[in-house]
C-alpha positions in Angstrom: -3.9 -7.3 17.8 -4.0 -5.3 21.1 -3.2 -1.6 21.2 0.1 -2.4 22.8 1.0 -4.9 20.2 0.0 -2.3 17.5 2.1 0.3 19.1 5.1 -2.1 19.2 4.5 -2.9 15.4 4.4 0.8 14.5 7.6 1.6 16.5 9.6 -1.4 14.9 8.1 -1.5 11.3 8.1 2.0 9.5 6.7 0.5 6.4 3.2 -0.3 7.9 0.5 2.0 6.9 -2.2 2.7 9.5 -5.5 2.6 7.6 -8.4 4.4 9.5 -11.6 3.2 7.8 -13.8 5.7 9.9 -15.7 8.6 8.3 -13.7 11.8 7.5 -15.6 13.5 10.5 -14.5 10.8 12.9 -10.9 11.0 11.5 -10.9 14.9 12.0 -11.9 14.6 15.6 -8.8 12.5 16.3 -6.7 9.8 14.8 -3.4 7.8 15.1 -0.3 9.8 13.9 0.3 9.2 10.2 -2.8 7.4 9.5 -4.5 7.4 6.1 -8.3 7.9 6.2 -10.2 5.8 3.6 -14.0 5.4 4.6 -15.0 1.8 4.2 -18.6 2.9 3.7 -17.6 5.1 0.8 -18.6 3.6 -2.6 -15.0 4.3 -3.9 -13.2 2.4 -1.0 -11.8 -0.4 -3.2 -10.5 2.3 -5.8 -8.9 4.5 -3.1 -7.4 1.6 -1.1 -5.6 0.4 -4.2 -3.1 3.2 -3.8 -1.8 1.3 -0.8 -1.3 -2.1 -2.6 1.9 -3.8 -1.6 2.2 -2.1 1.7 1.6 -3.8 5.2 -1.5 -2.4 6.8 -2.8 -1.8 10.2 -6.6 -1.5 9.9 -8.9 0.1 12.4 -12.1 2.0 12.9 -13.8 3.3 16.0 -14.4 0.0 17.8 -13.7 -2.7 15.3 -17.1 -3.5 13.4 -16.3 -1.5 10.2 -12.6 -2.5 10.2 -13.7 -6.2 10.2 -15.9 -5.4 7.3 -13.1 -3.9 5.6 -10.7 -6.9 5.8 -12.3 -9.1 3.3 -12.1 -6.2 0.7 -8.4 -6.1 1.1 -7.2 -8.6 -1.5 -4.4 -10.9 0.1 -2.6 -11.0 -3.2 -2.2 -7.2 -3.2 -1.4 -6.6 0.5 1.7 -8.3 2.0 0.4 -8.2 5.5 -2.8 -7.0 7.1 -3.1 -6.4 10.8 -6.3 -5.6 12.7 -6.6 -3.3 15.7 -8.9 -5.1 17.9 -11.4 -2.6 19.5 -10.3 0.1 17.2 -9.6 3.8 18.0 -11.7 3.4 21.1 -9.3 0.7 22.6 -6.3 2.7 21.4 -7.3 5.9 23.3 -8.6 3.9 26.3 -5.1 2.3 26.6 -3.8 6.0 26.8 -1.9 5.5 23.4 -1.0 8.8 21.5 -3.3 10.3 19.0 -3.4 13.5 16.8 -6.3 15.9 17.8 -7.5 19.0 16.1 -6.1 22.3 17.5 -8.7 24.2 19.5 
């Protein structure tokens, strides 16, 4: 989905969990408000993401590659709905959507 579609989804569906699959360092540099950071490259990704089972997810990474890799790891029998933010965090920020940045 596009950043505009994702923003509308998050505004209308308070149950959707934003799953940021980037590294903790990338996440710390800026992220979507309320996002959960679970690094898809971490060996314990499957175990960590299990805590979100049953919840609808909006999955993204920096530009879409890693989040596309994460999608097959999200068992459709355990996640009611999975949405993918096309273009990732870069597309979100390029579209001027709000983010949480560290205090300077």
